[in-house]
mmCIF file of the N, C-alpha and C atoms, coordinates in Angstrom:
data_MODEL
# 
_entry.id   MODEL 
# 
loop_
_atom_site.group_PDB 
_atom_site.id 
_atom_site.type_symbol 
_atom_site.label_atom_id 
_atom_site.label_alt_id 
_atom_site.label_comp_id 
_atom_site.label_asym_id 
_atom_site.label_entity_id 
_atom_site.label_seq_id 
_atom_site.pdbx_PDB_ins_code 
_atom_site.Cartn_x 
_atom_site.Cartn_y 
_atom_site.Cartn_z 
_atom_site.occupancy 
_atom_site.B_iso_or_equiv 
_atom_site.pdbx_formal_charge 
_atom_site.auth_seq_id 
_atom_site.auth_comp_id 
_atom_site.auth_asym_id 
_atom_site.auth_atom_id 
_atom_site.pdbx_PDB_model_num 
ATOM 1   N N  . MET A 1 1  ? 112.873 117.072 122.092 1.00 0.00 ? 1  MET A N  1 
ATOM 2   C CA . MET A 1 1  ? 111.450 116.761 121.716 1.00 0.00 ? 1  MET A CA 1 
ATOM 3   C C  . MET A 1 1  ? 110.424 117.484 122.554 1.00 0.00 ? 1  MET A C  1 
ATOM 4   N N  . ILE A 1 2  ? 109.438 117.977 121.942 1.00 0.00 ? 2  ILE A N  1 
ATOM 5   C CA . ILE A 1 2  ? 108.370 118.436 122.812 1.00 0.00 ? 2  ILE A CA 1 
ATOM 6   C C  . ILE A 1 2  ? 106.990 117.596 122.509 1.00 0.00 ? 2  ILE A C  1 
ATOM 7   N N  . VAL A 1 3  ? 106.427 116.761 123.269 1.00 0.00 ? 3  VAL A N  1 
ATOM 8   C CA . VAL A 1 3  ? 105.162 116.023 123.106 1.00 0.00 ? 3  VAL A CA 1 
ATOM 9   C C  . VAL A 1 3  ? 104.265 116.539 123.829 1.00 0.00 ? 3  VAL A C  1 
ATOM 10  N N  . LEU A 1 4  ? 103.221 116.629 122.639 1.00 0.00 ? 4  LEU A N  1 
ATOM 11  C CA . LEU A 1 4  ? 101.847 117.195 123.079 1.00 0.00 ? 4  LEU A CA 1 
ATOM 12  C C  . LEU A 1 4  ? 100.734 116.236 122.852 1.00 0.00 ? 4  LEU A C  1 
ATOM 13  N N  . SER A 1 5  ? 100.359 115.629 123.868 1.00 0.00 ? 5  SER A N  1 
ATOM 14  C CA . SER A 1 5  ? 99.604  114.762 124.191 1.00 0.00 ? 5  SER A CA 1 
ATOM 15  C C  . SER A 1 5  ? 98.784  114.801 125.391 1.00 0.00 ? 5  SER A C  1 
ATOM 16  N N  . PRO A 1 6  ? 97.391  114.330 125.456 1.00 0.00 ? 6  PRO A N  1 
ATOM 17  C CA . PRO A 1 6  ? 96.864  114.432 126.945 1.00 0.00 ? 6  PRO A CA 1 
ATOM 18  C C  . PRO A 1 6  ? 97.352  113.228 127.700 1.00 0.00 ? 6  PRO A C  1 
ATOM 19  N N  . PHE A 1 7  ? 98.058  112.439 127.149 1.00 0.00 ? 7  PHE A N  1 
ATOM 20  C CA . PHE A 1 7  ? 98.979  111.285 127.663 1.00 0.00 ? 7  PHE A CA 1 
ATOM 21  C C  . PHE A 1 7  ? 100.240 111.603 128.173 1.00 0.00 ? 7  PHE A C  1 
ATOM 22  N N  . ALA A 1 8  ? 100.972 112.693 127.635 1.00 0.00 ? 8  ALA A N  1 
ATOM 23  C CA . ALA A 1 8  ? 102.382 113.018 128.024 1.00 0.00 ? 8  ALA A CA 1 
ATOM 24  C C  . ALA A 1 8  ? 102.359 113.327 129.594 1.00 0.00 ? 8  ALA A C  1 
ATOM 25  N N  . LYS A 1 9  ? 103.526 113.170 129.888 1.00 0.00 ? 9  LYS A N  1 
ATOM 26  C CA . LYS A 1 9  ? 103.851 113.643 131.327 1.00 0.00 ? 9  LYS A CA 1 
ATOM 27  C C  . LYS A 1 9  ? 104.178 115.220 131.207 1.00 0.00 ? 9  LYS A C  1 
ATOM 28  N N  . GLY A 1 10 ? 103.688 115.686 132.237 1.00 0.00 ? 10 GLY A N  1 
ATOM 29  C CA . GLY A 1 10 ? 103.673 117.257 132.313 1.00 0.00 ? 10 GLY A CA 1 
ATOM 30  C C  . GLY A 1 10 ? 104.482 117.743 133.405 1.00 0.00 ? 10 GLY A C  1 
ATOM 31  N N  . ASN A 1 11 ? 104.522 119.111 133.625 1.00 0.00 ? 11 ASN A N  1 
ATOM 32  C CA . ASN A 1 11 ? 105.202 119.801 134.597 1.00 0.00 ? 11 ASN A CA 1 
ATOM 33  C C  . ASN A 1 11 ? 106.814 119.873 134.425 1.00 0.00 ? 11 ASN A C  1 
ATOM 34  N N  . GLY A 1 12 ? 106.862 120.149 133.062 1.00 0.00 ? 12 GLY A N  1 
ATOM 35  C CA . GLY A 1 12 ? 108.411 120.250 132.648 1.00 0.00 ? 12 GLY A CA 1 
ATOM 36  C C  . GLY A 1 12 ? 109.158 119.045 132.800 1.00 0.00 ? 12 GLY A C  1 
ATOM 37  N N  . TYR A 1 13 ? 108.578 117.932 132.551 1.00 0.00 ? 13 TYR A N  1 
ATOM 38  C CA . TYR A 1 13 ? 109.099 116.448 132.672 1.00 0.00 ? 13 TYR A CA 1 
ATOM 39  C C  . TYR A 1 13 ? 110.297 116.418 131.764 1.00 0.00 ? 13 TYR A C  1 
ATOM 40  N N  . ASN A 1 14 ? 111.436 116.060 132.162 1.00 0.00 ? 14 ASN A N  1 
ATOM 41  C CA . ASN A 1 14 ? 112.655 115.714 131.269 1.00 0.00 ? 14 ASN A CA 1 
ATOM 42  C C  . ASN A 1 14 ? 113.341 114.596 131.939 1.00 0.00 ? 14 ASN A C  1 
ATOM 43  N N  . ASN A 1 15 ? 114.252 113.994 130.827 1.00 0.00 ? 15 ASN A N  1 
ATOM 44  C CA . ASN A 1 15 ? 115.103 112.988 131.245 1.00 0.00 ? 15 ASN A CA 1 
ATOM 45  C C  . ASN A 1 15 ? 116.350 113.075 130.498 1.00 0.00 ? 15 ASN A C  1 
ATOM 46  N N  . SER A 1 16 ? 117.459 112.050 130.816 1.00 0.00 ? 16 SER A N  1 
ATOM 47  C CA . SER A 1 16 ? 118.610 112.182 129.971 1.00 0.00 ? 16 SER A CA 1 
ATOM 48  C C  . SER A 1 16 ? 118.762 110.876 129.315 1.00 0.00 ? 16 SER A C  1 
ATOM 49  N N  . LEU A 1 17 ? 117.617 110.219 128.674 1.00 0.00 ? 17 LEU A N  1 
ATOM 50  C CA . LEU A 1 17 ? 117.781 109.139 127.774 1.00 0.00 ? 17 LEU A CA 1 
ATOM 51  C C  . LEU A 1 17 ? 117.904 109.627 126.555 1.00 0.00 ? 17 LEU A C  1 
ATOM 52  N N  . TYR A 1 18 ? 118.869 108.761 125.559 1.00 0.00 ? 18 TYR A N  1 
ATOM 53  C CA . TYR A 1 18 ? 119.124 109.096 124.491 1.00 0.00 ? 18 TYR A CA 1 
ATOM 54  C C  . TYR A 1 18 ? 118.092 108.516 123.357 1.00 0.00 ? 18 TYR A C  1 
ATOM 55  N N  . TYR A 1 19 ? 117.583 109.337 122.587 1.00 0.00 ? 19 TYR A N  1 
ATOM 56  C CA . TYR A 1 19 ? 116.493 108.889 121.554 1.00 0.00 ? 19 TYR A CA 1 
ATOM 57  C C  . TYR A 1 19 ? 117.042 109.405 120.273 1.00 0.00 ? 19 TYR A C  1 
ATOM 58  N N  . ASP A 1 20 ? 116.741 108.554 119.092 1.00 0.00 ? 20 ASP A N  1 
ATOM 59  C CA . ASP A 1 20 ? 116.900 109.046 117.802 1.00 0.00 ? 20 ASP A CA 1 
ATOM 60  C C  . ASP A 1 20 ? 115.543 108.813 116.905 1.00 0.00 ? 20 ASP A C  1 
ATOM 61  N N  . HIS A 1 21 ? 115.721 108.905 115.670 1.00 0.00 ? 21 HIS A N  1 
ATOM 62  C CA . HIS A 1 21 ? 114.406 108.957 114.971 1.00 0.00 ? 21 HIS A CA 1 
ATOM 63  C C  . HIS A 1 21 ? 113.872 107.579 114.886 1.00 0.00 ? 21 HIS A C  1 
ATOM 64  N N  . GLY A 1 22 ? 114.747 106.575 114.878 1.00 0.00 ? 22 GLY A N  1 
ATOM 65  C CA . GLY A 1 22 ? 114.177 105.227 115.368 1.00 0.00 ? 22 GLY A CA 1 
ATOM 66  C C  . GLY A 1 22 ? 113.296 105.204 116.403 1.00 0.00 ? 22 GLY A C  1 
ATOM 67  N N  . SER A 1 23 ? 113.446 105.775 117.583 1.00 0.00 ? 23 SER A N  1 
ATOM 68  C CA . SER A 1 23 ? 112.480 105.811 118.729 1.00 0.00 ? 23 SER A CA 1 
ATOM 69  C C  . SER A 1 23 ? 111.212 106.147 118.429 1.00 0.00 ? 23 SER A C  1 
ATOM 70  N N  . THR A 1 24 ? 111.305 107.356 117.644 1.00 0.00 ? 24 THR A N  1 
ATOM 71  C CA . THR A 1 24 ? 110.012 107.933 117.177 1.00 0.00 ? 24 THR A CA 1 
ATOM 72  C C  . THR A 1 24 ? 109.258 106.750 116.398 1.00 0.00 ? 24 THR A C  1 
ATOM 73  N N  . LEU A 1 25 ? 109.975 106.302 115.515 1.00 0.00 ? 25 LEU A N  1 
ATOM 74  C CA . LEU A 1 25 ? 109.342 105.328 114.429 1.00 0.00 ? 25 LEU A CA 1 
ATOM 75  C C  . LEU A 1 25 ? 108.809 104.158 115.305 1.00 0.00 ? 25 LEU A C  1 
ATOM 76  N N  . ARG A 1 26 ? 109.535 103.706 116.120 1.00 0.00 ? 26 ARG A N  1 
ATOM 77  C CA . ARG A 1 26 ? 109.123 102.419 117.000 1.00 0.00 ? 26 ARG A CA 1 
ATOM 78  C C  . ARG A 1 26 ? 107.865 102.774 117.798 1.00 0.00 ? 26 ARG A C  1 
ATOM 79  N N  . THR A 1 27 ? 107.866 103.996 118.377 1.00 0.00 ? 27 THR A N  1 
ATOM 80  C CA . THR A 1 27 ? 106.681 104.415 119.213 1.00 0.00 ? 27 THR A CA 1 
ATOM 81  C C  . THR A 1 27 ? 105.595 104.421 118.236 1.00 0.00 ? 27 THR A C  1 
ATOM 82  N N  . PHE A 1 28 ? 105.522 104.857 117.250 1.00 0.00 ? 28 PHE A N  1 
ATOM 83  C CA . PHE A 1 28 ? 104.292 105.191 116.101 1.00 0.00 ? 28 PHE A CA 1 
ATOM 84  C C  . PHE A 1 28 ? 103.850 103.796 115.813 1.00 0.00 ? 28 PHE A C  1 
ATOM 85  N N  . GLU A 1 29 ? 104.854 102.888 115.441 1.00 0.00 ? 29 GLU A N  1 
ATOM 86  C CA . GLU A 1 29 ? 104.531 101.408 114.990 1.00 0.00 ? 29 GLU A CA 1 
ATOM 87  C C  . GLU A 1 29 ? 103.834 100.781 116.272 1.00 0.00 ? 29 GLU A C  1 
ATOM 88  N N  . GLU A 1 30 ? 104.334 100.816 117.394 1.00 0.00 ? 30 GLU A N  1 
ATOM 89  C CA . GLU A 1 30 ? 103.728 100.561 118.684 1.00 0.00 ? 30 GLU A CA 1 
ATOM 90  C C  . GLU A 1 30 ? 102.235 100.860 118.822 1.00 0.00 ? 30 GLU A C  1 
ATOM 91  N N  . ILE A 1 31 ? 102.120 102.193 118.672 1.00 0.00 ? 31 ILE A N  1 
ATOM 92  C CA . ILE A 1 31 ? 100.726 102.681 118.991 1.00 0.00 ? 31 ILE A CA 1 
ATOM 93  C C  . ILE A 1 31 ? 99.759  102.267 117.913 1.00 0.00 ? 31 ILE A C  1 
ATOM 94  N N  . PHE A 1 32 ? 100.080 102.074 116.635 1.00 0.00 ? 32 PHE A N  1 
ATOM 95  C CA . PHE A 1 32 ? 99.241  101.568 115.613 1.00 0.00 ? 32 PHE A CA 1 
ATOM 96  C C  . PHE A 1 32 ? 99.264  100.136 115.192 1.00 0.00 ? 32 PHE A C  1 
ATOM 97  N N  . GLY A 1 33 ? 100.056 99.345  116.154 1.00 0.00 ? 33 GLY A N  1 
ATOM 98  C CA . GLY A 1 33 ? 100.144 97.841  115.909 1.00 0.00 ? 33 GLY A CA 1 
ATOM 99  C C  . GLY A 1 33 ? 100.768 97.523  114.653 1.00 0.00 ? 33 GLY A C  1 
ATOM 100 N N  . VAL A 1 34 ? 101.850 98.189  114.147 1.00 0.00 ? 34 VAL A N  1 
ATOM 101 C CA . VAL A 1 34 ? 102.559 97.800  112.906 1.00 0.00 ? 34 VAL A CA 1 
ATOM 102 C C  . VAL A 1 34 ? 103.570 96.703  113.659 1.00 0.00 ? 34 VAL A C  1 
ATOM 103 N N  . MET A 1 35 ? 103.263 95.530  112.807 1.00 0.00 ? 35 MET A N  1 
ATOM 104 C CA . MET A 1 35 ? 104.386 94.510  113.285 1.00 0.00 ? 35 MET A CA 1 
ATOM 105 C C  . MET A 1 35 ? 104.753 93.423  111.904 1.00 0.00 ? 35 MET A C  1 
ATOM 106 N N  . PRO A 1 36 ? 105.769 92.878  111.888 1.00 0.00 ? 36 PRO A N  1 
ATOM 107 C CA . PRO A 1 36 ? 106.819 93.346  112.633 1.00 0.00 ? 36 PRO A CA 1 
ATOM 108 C C  . PRO A 1 36 ? 107.606 94.652  112.562 1.00 0.00 ? 36 PRO A C  1 
ATOM 109 N N  . LEU A 1 37 ? 108.226 94.995  113.567 1.00 0.00 ? 37 LEU A N  1 
ATOM 110 C CA . LEU A 1 37 ? 108.740 96.338  113.550 1.00 0.00 ? 37 LEU A CA 1 
ATOM 111 C C  . LEU A 1 37 ? 109.834 96.709  112.409 1.00 0.00 ? 37 LEU A C  1 
ATOM 112 N N  . LEU A 1 38 ? 109.765 97.900  111.846 1.00 0.00 ? 38 LEU A N  1 
ATOM 113 C CA . LEU A 1 38 ? 110.501 98.051  110.383 1.00 0.00 ? 38 LEU A CA 1 
ATOM 114 C C  . LEU A 1 38 ? 111.902 98.488  110.737 1.00 0.00 ? 38 LEU A C  1 
ATOM 115 N N  . ASN A 1 39 ? 112.703 98.120  109.810 1.00 0.00 ? 39 ASN A N  1 
ATOM 116 C CA . ASN A 1 39 ? 114.148 98.513  109.991 1.00 0.00 ? 39 ASN A CA 1 
ATOM 117 C C  . ASN A 1 39 ? 114.671 98.655  111.278 1.00 0.00 ? 39 ASN A C  1 
ATOM 118 N N  . ASP A 1 40 ? 115.264 99.562  111.514 1.00 0.00 ? 40 ASP A N  1 
ATOM 119 C CA . ASP A 1 40 ? 116.294 99.841  112.793 1.00 0.00 ? 40 ASP A CA 1 
ATOM 120 C C  . ASP A 1 40 ? 114.989 100.006 113.984 1.00 0.00 ? 40 ASP A C  1 
ATOM 121 N N  . ALA A 1 41 ? 113.971 100.243 113.787 1.00 0.00 ? 41 ALA A N  1 
ATOM 122 C CA . ALA A 1 41 ? 112.958 100.612 114.748 1.00 0.00 ? 41 ALA A CA 1 
ATOM 123 C C  . ALA A 1 41 ? 113.130 99.416  116.022 1.00 0.00 ? 41 ALA A C  1 
ATOM 124 N N  . ALA A 1 42 ? 113.182 98.179  115.570 1.00 0.00 ? 42 ALA A N  1 
ATOM 125 C CA . ALA A 1 42 ? 113.336 97.093  116.317 1.00 0.00 ? 42 ALA A CA 1 
ATOM 126 C C  . ALA A 1 42 ? 114.444 96.948  117.139 1.00 0.00 ? 42 ALA A C  1 
ATOM 127 N N  . ASN A 1 43 ? 115.555 97.783  117.119 1.00 0.00 ? 43 ASN A N  1 
ATOM 128 C CA . ASN A 1 43 ? 116.625 98.009  117.955 1.00 0.00 ? 43 ASN A CA 1 
ATOM 129 C C  . ASN A 1 43 ? 116.836 99.279  118.702 1.00 0.00 ? 43 ASN A C  1 
ATOM 130 N N  . GLN A 1 44 ? 115.814 100.008 118.639 1.00 0.00 ? 44 GLN A N  1 
ATOM 131 C CA . GLN A 1 44 ? 115.647 101.326 119.390 1.00 0.00 ? 44 GLN A CA 1 
ATOM 132 C C  . GLN A 1 44 ? 114.663 101.166 120.564 1.00 0.00 ? 44 GLN A C  1 
ATOM 133 N N  . LYS A 1 45 ? 114.968 101.912 121.468 1.00 0.00 ? 45 LYS A N  1 
ATOM 134 C CA . LYS A 1 45 ? 113.914 101.994 122.711 1.00 0.00 ? 45 LYS A CA 1 
ATOM 135 C C  . LYS A 1 45 ? 112.717 102.882 122.336 1.00 0.00 ? 45 LYS A C  1 
ATOM 136 N N  . ASP A 1 46 ? 111.713 102.783 122.644 1.00 0.00 ? 46 ASP A N  1 
ATOM 137 C CA . ASP A 1 46 ? 110.500 103.437 122.370 1.00 0.00 ? 46 ASP A CA 1 
ATOM 138 C C  . ASP A 1 46 ? 110.322 104.910 123.393 1.00 0.00 ? 46 ASP A C  1 
ATOM 139 N N  . LEU A 1 47 ? 109.498 105.625 123.101 1.00 0.00 ? 47 LEU A N  1 
ATOM 140 C CA . LEU A 1 47 ? 109.389 106.825 123.909 1.00 0.00 ? 47 LEU A CA 1 
ATOM 141 C C  . LEU A 1 47 ? 108.336 106.633 124.998 1.00 0.00 ? 47 LEU A C  1 
ATOM 142 N N  . ARG A 1 48 ? 108.317 105.463 125.475 1.00 0.00 ? 48 ARG A N  1 
ATOM 143 C CA . ARG A 1 48 ? 107.338 105.357 126.616 1.00 0.00 ? 48 ARG A CA 1 
ATOM 144 C C  . ARG A 1 48 ? 107.582 106.087 127.914 1.00 0.00 ? 48 ARG A C  1 
ATOM 145 N N  . ASP A 1 49 ? 108.769 106.410 128.159 1.00 0.00 ? 49 ASP A N  1 
ATOM 146 C CA . ASP A 1 49 ? 109.169 107.247 129.244 1.00 0.00 ? 49 ASP A CA 1 
ATOM 147 C C  . ASP A 1 49 ? 108.507 108.514 129.270 1.00 0.00 ? 49 ASP A C  1 
ATOM 148 N N  . LEU A 1 50 ? 108.179 109.024 128.145 1.00 0.00 ? 50 LEU A N  1 
ATOM 149 C CA . LEU A 1 50 ? 107.584 110.499 127.961 1.00 0.00 ? 50 LEU A CA 1 
ATOM 150 C C  . LEU A 1 50 ? 106.185 110.477 128.314 1.00 0.00 ? 50 LEU A C  1 
ATOM 151 N N  . PHE A 1 51 ? 105.401 109.455 128.411 1.00 0.00 ? 51 PHE A N  1 
ATOM 152 C CA . PHE A 1 51 ? 103.820 109.385 128.666 1.00 0.00 ? 51 PHE A CA 1 
ATOM 153 C C  . PHE A 1 51 ? 103.757 108.812 130.056 1.00 0.00 ? 51 PHE A C  1 
ATOM 154 N N  . ALA A 1 52 ? 102.485 109.501 130.513 1.00 0.00 ? 52 ALA A N  1 
ATOM 155 C CA . ALA A 1 52 ? 101.961 109.000 131.948 1.00 0.00 ? 52 ALA A CA 1 
ATOM 156 C C  . ALA A 1 52 ? 101.396 107.621 131.871 1.00 0.00 ? 52 ALA A C  1 
ATOM 157 N N  . VAL A 1 53 ? 100.727 107.444 130.620 1.00 0.00 ? 53 VAL A N  1 
ATOM 158 C CA . VAL A 1 53 ? 100.035 106.321 130.078 1.00 0.00 ? 53 VAL A CA 1 
ATOM 159 C C  . VAL A 1 53 ? 100.217 105.864 128.700 1.00 0.00 ? 53 VAL A C  1 
ATOM 160 N N  . PHE A 1 54 ? 100.869 104.807 128.278 1.00 0.00 ? 54 PHE A N  1 
ATOM 161 C CA . PHE A 1 54 ? 101.223 104.331 126.985 1.00 0.00 ? 54 PHE A CA 1 
ATOM 162 C C  . PHE A 1 54 ? 100.408 103.200 126.677 1.00 0.00 ? 54 PHE A C  1 
ATOM 163 N N  . PRO A 1 55 ? 99.799  103.769 125.326 1.00 0.00 ? 55 PRO A N  1 
ATOM 164 C CA . PRO A 1 55 ? 98.945  102.609 124.701 1.00 0.00 ? 55 PRO A CA 1 
ATOM 165 C C  . PRO A 1 55 ? 99.286  101.467 124.728 1.00 0.00 ? 55 PRO A C  1 
# 
């Protein structure tokens, strides 16, 4: 995944965490305040590790 955001960690940051589409969905839901989390998003980790500042 490539994250383009002024809040993304830069300098070639990478990690070995496993993410799937539910992680992306959960992240968007958290950013936009959608509650409760929909479907499997509630069981996934969000993409907070990819950002220096997470909303």
